[in-house]
N, C-alpha and C positions, 0 to 999 in steps of 0.2 A: 532250299535257301530262299529267304525273303527277298523280293525285288526291291531296289531302291524306290523311294517315293517318286511318283510321277513328276513332281516338280524339282527333283534333285538335279543340280547342275553338274554336267560332266565337262569341266573346263567351261567354255561358253556354250556348250551343247546341252540342252535339256534331255533328261532321260526319255521323255515322251517322243523325242526324235527317233529313238530306237525301238519304239513300240509299234508293231504293225496293226493294221485295222482288225485283222482276224483275232479272235480270242479262242481259248481252249487250253488244254493241258500244256501243250508245247506252244505257248503264246508267241514265241519268236520264230518258230520253224518254217512258216510259210513264206517269210520274207528273207530270212538270213540262212546262208549255207554255213557260216561260221559265226558264232556268237559267244562272247565272253561276259561273265556276270560276276561282279564283285571280286575281280582278280587282282591280287597283289603278288609281287615277288620281292622278298626282303632278304638281303645278304649282309650278315654281320651288323644288323641294325639299320642298314641303309635300304630305303625303299627304291628299288630300281624301276618298278612299274606299279601303277595304281589306276585301274580301269574299272569304275563302277559298272559301265555298260559300253559295249563296243561290238559292232557287227559288220560283216561283209555279206552283201546281198548275192543271191544266186545270179551267176552270169556277169558279175561286176569285175571291172579292173580298178582296184584301189591302190593309190600311191601313198606311201607313208614317208614323210620327211621329218627332219628335226636335227638339231645339233648333235655332236658326238656325246654319248652318254644319255641320250633322251629316252632310251628304252626300246628302240626299234628292233635291235637284234634280240633283246630279252623277250619281246613279244613273239618273235618267230621261234625262239627256243622253247617257250612255254607251249605254243600251239603244236609244235612238232614233237614234244615230249622229251627234248634234250634237257630241259630244266623243269623242276617240279614247282608247282604253285605253292605260295605261302598260304593264301586263302582264295576262295572263289571256285568257279566251275567254268569249264570250256565245253561248248556244245558244237558238234559238227554233223551236218547232214541228218539232223533230227535226233541225235544221240549224244550222251555225255562221253567225252574222251578223257576226262580228268583222271590222272593217275596211270593211264595206259603207257606201255613202253613205246619207244620210237618206232620199232618194227611193226607193232600192231597199229599205230596211228598211220603209218605209211600204207599198210594194207587197207585201212579204211578209206584211203583216197587223198591223202595230203602229201604232196611232193615238194621238195625244197632244193633250191640251187643256192649254194653259198657264194660269197663274193669271189673267192678263188675257184675257178672251174675245176670240178672233180672229174678228170678224165685219165685214162691209162696211156701214158706216153709211148710205151713200147707196142701198143696195139694200133691198128689202122682206124681211121674214122669209122668204117663199116663195122669192124670188130667191136669197137666201143659201143656202137648202137646195138649190136647183137646181145651184148651183156645186159642191156637195159630192157630187153624184151620181157613182157610179163611172164612170170614163172621161172625165169632164170635165177640161179643161185650164185652166180659169179664165182665159179670155181673151175678148175681145169677141165673137168668133164663137159662143162657147158661149151667150152671152146671146141670140143670134138663133136658137138651137136650139129646136125645138118639142118640149117635153117630152111624152112619151106618157102616155096615160091611166093605165096601171099605175104609172108613176113618180109622177104627180100623186097618185094614191090612196095610194101608199106614204108620200109626204111628208106628206100631210094626216093620215094615221094617226099618224105620229110627233108632229106638231104638236098633235094632239088629246091625245096621251098626256102631253105636257109642258105642257098648258094654254096653248098658244100659237096655237091655231086661230083665235081671235078677233083675233089680231094678225097674221094671215097676210099681209095686204096693207099693213101699216104699215112704214115705213122703220125699220131697226134702230136708228137713232139715238134713236128715241122709246121704245125699250124700257127698262125698269128694269134695274138691274144684275143682279138675279136672273134676269130674263127673257133677258138677253144670255148669262148662263151656260147656261141651258137650251138656247138656240139653238146655242151652240157645241158643247154635248154632243150635241145632235140632229144637227148636221152631221157630227160624228164617227161617230155611229151609222150614218148614211146611207152612209158610206164602207165599212161592213161589215168593220172590222178584227177580227182574232181576239183581240187584246189592246187594251184601252182603258187609257191612262195619263192620269189626271185629277189636275191639280195644284190643290189648295185650292179645291174647288168651293163651299165654304160661306163663303169670304171675302167680307165685306161684305154678306151677306144678312140679311134680317129673319128673325125667328123662324119665321114661316109659310113663307117661302121656303126656309129651311134644312130644315124638316120635309119639304116637298115634294121637295127635292133628294135627301134621304135615301131617300124612297119611290121616286123615279125610279131611283136607283142599285141599290136592292134588286130592282126589277123587271128591270133590265138584267142582273143577276147570273144570271138564268135562261138567258140566251143568250150572255153574253160573259164572258171572263176580264178582271178589272179590277185595276189598281193605283191606289189613291187616296192622294195625299199630303195630309195635313191637320194643322191645329193645334188646331181647335175640338174639345175633348174631348167636349162634349155631342153634337156631330155624330157623332164616332167611335162613341160609345155607341149612337146610333140605328142605325148600320150593323151592329152586332152581328156583327162578323167578326174574323178573326185579325189581330192587330196585331204589326208588327215595329217595334222601336225602334232607331234609329240614333243614335249619339253619337260625335263626333269621327271620323267615317268608318267606324266599326265597328258590327257588329250587337251590340247590348247585351242585348236580351231579345226574346222572342216569346211570344205567347199571347193569351188573351182580354183585353178591355179591363180587366176586373177584376183579372186576374193581373198585367198590366204596371203597373197603378196601385198594386199592393201590393208591387212589386219595389223594394227599398231603393235599389239602384243607379239605377233610373229616377227615383225620387223625388228623390234627391240631384242627379242630373245634369240633370233636365228638369222634372219636375212640381213640384218644390219651389221652382223659381225664381219 
């Protein structure tokens, strides 16, 4: 596929902003873990997403914001393989993942947490974590599997980190909404993906839970590349990371939270609503 012109504008962002200094066959690979090129998603004649160029750098925590219908969830659906591209190509960790099934993309190292936490209510916090261990197939015989000492220690260290160690043997249905969010994120961490895609982690949380969730994501930033979809601007501010603004399927602006909040286009299209 031909790359857009170096002077092509992606919203207010020039394509050259997504061009690393290195050159070569994989001209994007040294800078970006995830890169999409010429990507569109069209449904019944409606263009839900149109990204000539967009990348997430290695080790980055990127926040994506925008009004409802801006294309945020569509972007995650395309990257995870849930939805097929209309045009374009998606590269991850130096290889194209365009057209691969969700399960194969997950095996390549992309993990996703949806807005509603996906946990098993009838299982304890620890048992939910056991099911997320690499190699598990989430069936009955896995529940009969004897988890090794190192695996137990690893699970407990994560539960300690997210303040769930005291809820270790409690069924997930008795956890608060915030605790269920932390459990879902912990299960994702345990799968050891290279890229974490987290959808609205602060939705429905108390102020204290929101602060703790921000702390958790900032800690994870040290070891993982992350994309966070969020509406809560106070939470976005706590993350103190680069923000991308989508509107009507296009990239409108990028920068710090202060920069995008001062962008007149963003104010009119999103923040001023």
